[in-house]
ZADO-1210 file (C-alpha; in nm, 4 decimals, padded with zeros to 6 digits):
<atoms>
<atom x="-03.3544" y="18.1688" z="-03.0627" code="MET" pos="1"/>
<atom x="-03.0047" y="18.0422" z="-03.1390" code="SER" pos="2"/>
<atom x="-02.8654" y="17.9776" z="-03.4588" code="ILE" pos="3"/>
<atom x="-02.5739" y="17.7438" z="-03.4708" code="ILE" pos="4"/>
<atom x="-02.2985" y="17.8853" z="-03.7026" code="ILE" pos="5"/>
<atom x="-02.0432" y="17.5804" z="-03.6449" code="ASN" pos="6"/>
<atom x="-01.9486" y="17.2932" z="-03.4534" code="GLU" pos="7"/>
<atom x="-01.5554" y="17.1737" z="-03.4153" code="PHE" pos="8"/>
<atom x="-01.3955" y="16.9743" z="-03.1828" code="ASP" pos="9"/>
<atom x="-01.6833" y="16.9279" z="-02.9421" code="GLY" pos="10"/>
<atom x="-01.7245" y="17.3040" z="-02.9576" code="PHE" pos="11"/>
<atom x="-02.0475" y="17.4764" z="-03.0670" code="ARG" pos="12"/>
<atom x="-02.0729" y="17.8488" z="-03.1619" code="VAL" pos="13"/>
<atom x="-02.3818" y="18.0142" z="-03.2022" code="GLU" pos="14"/>
<atom x="-02.5490" y="18.3442" z="-03.2162" code="VAL" pos="15"/>
<atom x="-02.8391" y="18.3951" z="-02.9540" code="ASN" pos="16"/>
<atom x="-03.0188" y="18.6811" z="-03.1091" code="ASN" pos="17"/>
<atom x="-03.3067" y="18.7169" z="-02.8350" code="GLU" pos="18"/>
<atom x="-03.1518" y="18.6738" z="-02.5109" code="GLU" pos="19"/>
<atom x="-02.7961" y="18.8458" z="-02.5736" code="SER" pos="20"/>
<atom x="-02.8694" y="19.0863" z="-02.8494" code="ARG" pos="21"/>
<atom x="-02.6380" y="18.9246" z="-03.1028" code="GLY" pos="22"/>
<atom x="-02.4003" y="18.7753" z="-02.8459" code="ASP" pos="23"/>
<atom x="-02.1488" y="18.4971" z="-02.9657" code="ILE" pos="24"/>
<atom x="-02.1642" y="18.1744" z="-02.7286" code="ILE" pos="25"/>
<atom x="-01.9323" y="17.9044" z="-02.7327" code="LEU" pos="26"/>
<atom x="-02.0344" y="17.5862" z="-02.5658" code="SER" pos="27"/>
<atom x="-01.8975" y="17.2612" z="-02.4947" code="ARG" pos="28"/>
<atom x="-02.0651" y="16.9348" z="-02.3410" code="SER" pos="29"/>
<atom x="-01.7629" y="16.6628" z="-02.3357" code="PRO" pos="30"/>
<atom x="-01.8684" y="16.2971" z="-02.2375" code="LEU" pos="31"/>
<atom x="-02.2420" y="16.4025" z="-02.1548" code="ASN" pos="32"/>
<atom x="-02.1006" y="16.5953" z="-01.8264" code="VAL" pos="33"/>
<atom x="-02.2435" y="16.9330" z="-01.7123" code="ILE" pos="34"/>
<atom x="-02.2895" y="17.1838" z="-02.0327" code="GLN" pos="35"/>
<atom x="-02.0334" y="17.4698" z="-01.9875" code="TYR" pos="36"/>
<atom x="-02.1714" y="17.7863" z="-02.1743" code="SER" pos="37"/>
<atom x="-01.9396" y="18.1128" z="-02.1697" code="GLN" pos="38"/>
<atom x="-02.0902" y="18.4304" z="-02.3119" code="ARG" pos="39"/>
<atom x="-01.8597" y="18.6291" z="-02.4908" code="ILE" pos="40"/>
<atom x="-01.9313" y="19.0148" z="-02.6408" code="LYS" pos="41"/>
<atom x="-01.7893" y="18.9868" z="-02.9710" code="MET" pos="42"/>
<atom x="-01.7410" y="19.1863" z="-03.2754" code="ALA" pos="43"/>
<atom x="-01.6833" y="19.1232" z="-03.6577" code="GLU" pos="44"/>
<atom x="-01.3378" y="19.1846" z="-03.7274" code="ALA" pos="45"/>
<atom x="-01.2389" y="19.0563" z="-04.0342" code="MET" pos="46"/>
<atom x="-01.3936" y="18.8393" z="-04.3052" code="LYS" pos="47"/>
<atom x="-01.2211" y="18.6408" z="-04.5835" code="ASP" pos="48"/>
<atom x="-01.4753" y="18.5804" z="-04.8559" code="LEU" pos="49"/>
<atom x="-01.2806" y="18.3655" z="-05.0422" code="ASP" pos="50"/>
<atom x="-01.2514" y="18.1143" z="-04.7715" code="LYS" pos="51"/>
<atom x="-01.5674" y="18.1984" z="-04.6463" code="ASN" pos="52"/>
<atom x="-01.4624" y="18.3015" z="-04.3022" code="GLU" pos="53"/>
<atom x="-01.6027" y="18.5441" z="-04.0547" code="LEU" pos="54"/>
<atom x="-01.3215" y="18.6369" z="-03.7894" code="ILE" pos="55"/>
<atom x="-01.4482" y="18.7825" z="-03.4563" code="VAL" pos="56"/>
<atom x="-01.2518" y="18.9600" z="-03.2045" code="GLY" pos="57"/>
<atom x="-01.3725" y="19.0302" z="-02.8218" code="GLN" pos="58"/>
<atom x="-01.4364" y="19.4156" z="-02.7538" code="GLY" pos="59"/>
<atom x="-01.5075" y="19.7245" z="-02.9204" code="PHE" pos="60"/>
<atom x="-01.1451" y="19.8013" z="-02.9133" code="HIS" pos="61"/>
<atom x="-00.9990" y="19.4933" z="-03.0448" code="HIS" pos="62"/>
<atom x="-00.6453" y="19.5792" z="-03.2010" code="PRO" pos="63"/>
<atom x="-00.7952" y="19.4214" z="-03.5215" code="VAL" pos="64"/>
<atom x="-01.0158" y="19.6991" z="-03.5680" code="LEU" pos="65"/>
<atom x="-00.7685" y="19.9511" z="-03.6313" code="TYR" pos="66"/>
<atom x="-00.6035" y="20.0195" z="-03.9186" code="SER" pos="67"/>
<atom x="-00.3190" y="20.3241" z="-03.9710" code="ASP" pos="68"/>
<atom x="-00.3910" y="20.3759" z="-04.3471" code="SER" pos="69"/>
<atom x="-00.6667" y="20.3269" z="-04.6400" code="CYS" pos="70"/>
<atom x="-00.7043" y="20.3600" z="-05.0266" code="TYR" pos="71"/>
<atom x="-00.9828" y="20.5735" z="-05.1292" code="VAL" pos="72"/>
<atom x="-01.1477" y="20.5416" z="-05.4949" code="GLU" pos="73"/>
<atom x="-01.4091" y="20.7090" z="-05.6833" code="GLU" pos="74"/>
<atom x="-01.2283" y="21.0315" z="-05.6024" code="ILE" pos="75"/>
<atom x="-01.4482" y="21.3719" z="-05.6080" code="ASN" pos="76"/>
<atom x="-01.2845" y="21.6796" z="-05.5025" code="MET" pos="77"/>
<atom x="-01.4743" y="21.9648" z="-05.5057" code="ILE" pos="78"/>
<atom x="-01.3042" y="22.2384" z="-05.3707" code="ASN" pos="79"/>
<atom x="-00.9372" y="22.1078" z="-05.4393" code="LEU" pos="80"/>
<atom x="-00.7776" y="22.0373" z="-05.8215" code="PRO" pos="81"/>
<atom x="-00.5589" y="21.7443" z="-05.8282" code="LYS" pos="82"/>
<atom x="-00.2488" y="21.7949" z="-05.6472" code="PHE" pos="83"/>
<atom x="00.0902" y="21.6298" z="-05.6339" code="GLU" pos="84"/>
<atom x="00.2936" y="21.5205" z="-05.3270" code="GLY" pos="85"/>
<atom x="00.1514" y="21.5047" z="-04.9583" code="LYS" pos="86"/>
<atom x="-00.1133" y="21.7099" z="-04.8205" code="MET" pos="87"/>
<atom x="-00.2342" y="21.7344" z="-04.4373" code="ASP" pos="88"/>
<atom x="-00.5902" y="21.7625" z="-04.3909" code="VAL" pos="89"/>
<atom x="-00.8479" y="21.6136" z="-04.1625" code="SER" pos="90"/>
<atom x="-01.0804" y="21.3369" z="-04.2609" code="ALA" pos="91"/>
<atom x="-01.4165" y="21.1682" z="-04.1537" code="LYS" pos="92"/>
<atom x="-01.5077" y="20.8019" z="-04.1962" code="PHE" pos="93"/>
<atom x="-01.8122" y="20.7561" z="-03.9938" code="ARG" pos="94"/>
<atom x="-02.1058" y="20.9886" z="-03.9207" code="TYR" pos="95"/>
<atom x="-02.0698" y="21.1971" z="-03.6107" code="ARG" pos="96"/>
<atom x="-01.6720" y="21.0803" z="-03.5806" code="GLN" pos="97"/>
<atom x="-01.4531" y="21.3497" z="-03.4752" code="GLN" pos="98"/>
<atom x="-01.1988" y="21.4788" z="-03.7290" code="ASP" pos="99"/>
<atom x="-00.9075" y="21.2751" z="-03.7926" code="VAL" pos="100"/>
<atom x="-00.5923" y="21.4321" z="-03.8790" code="PRO" pos="101"/>
<atom x="-00.4471" y="21.2535" z="-04.1941" code="VAL" pos="102"/>
<atom x="-00.1992" y="21.3161" z="-04.4984" code="SER" pos="103"/>
<atom x="-00.3414" y="21.2453" z="-04.8216" code="ILE" pos="104"/>
<atom x="-00.1602" y="21.1776" z="-05.1567" code="GLU" pos="105"/>
<atom x="-00.2720" y="21.0662" z="-05.5125" code="TYR" pos="106"/>
<atom x="-00.1633" y="20.7036" z="-05.6185" code="VAL" pos="107"/>
<atom x="-00.2965" y="20.6670" z="-05.9443" code="GLY" pos="108"/>
<atom x="-00.6560" y="20.7607" z="-05.9715" code="ASP" pos="109"/>
<atom x="-00.6566" y="20.6567" z="-05.5884" code="ASP" pos="110"/>
<atom x="-00.5792" y="20.8475" z="-05.3006" code="ILE" pos="111"/>
<atom x="-00.3666" y="20.7172" z="-05.0210" code="LEU" pos="112"/>
<atom x="-00.4664" y="20.8177" z="-04.6616" code="VAL" pos="113"/>
<atom x="-00.2495" y="20.7807" z="-04.3961" code="SER" pos="114"/>
<atom x="-00.3557" y="20.8406" z="-04.0232" code="PHE" pos="115"/>
<atom x="-00.1290" y="21.0316" z="-03.7680" code="LYS" pos="116"/>
<atom x="-00.2923" y="20.8025" z="-03.5050" code="GLU" pos="117"/>
<atom x="-00.4655" y="20.4532" z="-03.5495" code="ASP" pos="118"/>
<atom x="-00.8428" y="20.4837" z="-03.6765" code="VAL" pos="119"/>
<atom x="-01.1107" y="20.2416" z="-03.5547" code="ARG" pos="120"/>
<atom x="-01.3564" y="20.0710" z="-03.8131" code="ALA" pos="121"/>
<atom x="-01.2253" y="20.2196" z="-04.1180" code="VAL" pos="122"/>
<atom x="-01.4318" y="20.0102" z="-04.3713" code="THR" pos="123"/>
<atom x="-01.4306" y="19.9543" z="-04.7314" code="PRO" pos="124"/>
<atom x="-01.7241" y="20.0645" z="-04.9229" code="GLY" pos="125"/>
<atom x="-01.7992" y="20.3680" z="-04.6597" code="GLN" pos="126"/>
<atom x="-01.7337" y="20.7294" z="-04.7577" code="ALA" pos="127"/>
<atom x="-01.4233" y="20.8825" z="-04.6685" code="ALA" pos="128"/>
<atom x="-01.4494" y="21.3035" z="-04.6451" code="VAL" pos="129"/>
<atom x="-01.1538" y="21.5192" z="-04.6410" code="PHE" pos="130"/>
<atom x="-01.1715" y="21.8529" z="-04.4693" code="TYR" pos="131"/>
<atom x="-00.9346" y="22.1614" z="-04.4691" code="ASP" pos="132"/>
<atom x="-01.0894" y="22.3036" z="-04.1342" code="GLY" pos="133"/>
<atom x="-01.4814" y="22.3793" z="-04.1979" code="GLU" pos="134"/>
<atom x="-01.4088" y="22.3447" z="-04.5783" code="VAL" pos="135"/>
<atom x="-01.5106" y="22.0179" z="-04.7465" code="CYS" pos="136"/>
<atom x="-01.2441" y="21.9414" z="-05.0280" code="LEU" pos="137"/>
<atom x="-01.4123" y="21.6216" z="-05.1559" code="GLY" pos="138"/>
<atom x="-01.3848" y="21.2362" z="-05.0992" code="GLY" pos="139"/>
<atom x="-01.4350" y="20.9011" z="-05.2171" code="GLY" pos="140"/>
<atom x="-01.5324" y="20.5670" z="-05.1124" code="PHE" pos="141"/>
<atom x="-01.2798" y="20.3422" z="-04.9000" code="ILE" pos="142"/>
<atom x="-01.1023" y="20.0753" z="-05.1037" code="LYS" pos="143"/>
<atom x="-00.9163" y="19.8887" z="-04.8774" code="GLU" pos="144"/>
<atom x="-00.7766" y="19.9310" z="-04.5140" code="ALA" pos="145"/>
<atom x="-00.4110" y="19.8398" z="-04.3975" code="TYR" pos="146"/>
<atom x="-00.2388" y="19.8106" z="-04.0434" code="LYS" pos="147"/>
<atom x="00.1533" y="19.8058" z="-04.0606" code="ASP" pos="148"/>
<atom x="00.1209" y="19.7596" z="-04.4617" code="ASN" pos="149"/>
<atom x="-00.0891" y="19.4511" z="-04.4380" code="LYS" pos="150"/>
<atom x="-00.4377" y="19.4717" z="-04.5777" code="LYS" pos="151"/>
<atom x="-00.7049" y="19.4229" z="-04.3361" code="ARG" pos="152"/>
<atom x="-00.9702" y="19.1659" z="-04.4037" code="LYS" pos="153"/>
<atom x="-01.3050" y="19.3454" z="-04.3597" code="TYR" pos="154"/>
</atoms>
């Protein structure tokens, strides 16, 4: 069963949930000639709720899925009092993810997390947990993600 998402300039964008397990299909049939369909593996890359837009990117490692920093809110530090300046620690943003080396610093009540290398799929609303080796320092919830000082539209 396909669900048509949009039609524009003779193209139809649809999601085929049965055959392709969520693949997005772009198709065009100009002047009733032979219909052309191309299946493209896509992943949700960004969304702009104000404009009601869903932006997709082709491939698991599409560049728009990567961030170099994020803000974390609702901080709950259990093994570390509030500190001044930057601190080098590791962080996890996803279950089973390897530890990511980061630096953290308080900016008001939030923590700015700067990644040593770009990290994939750092998404607002998910947890960010900070570690010093095996010791959990605490964490919070991702508020915003950034790449090159530009806010990601997640």
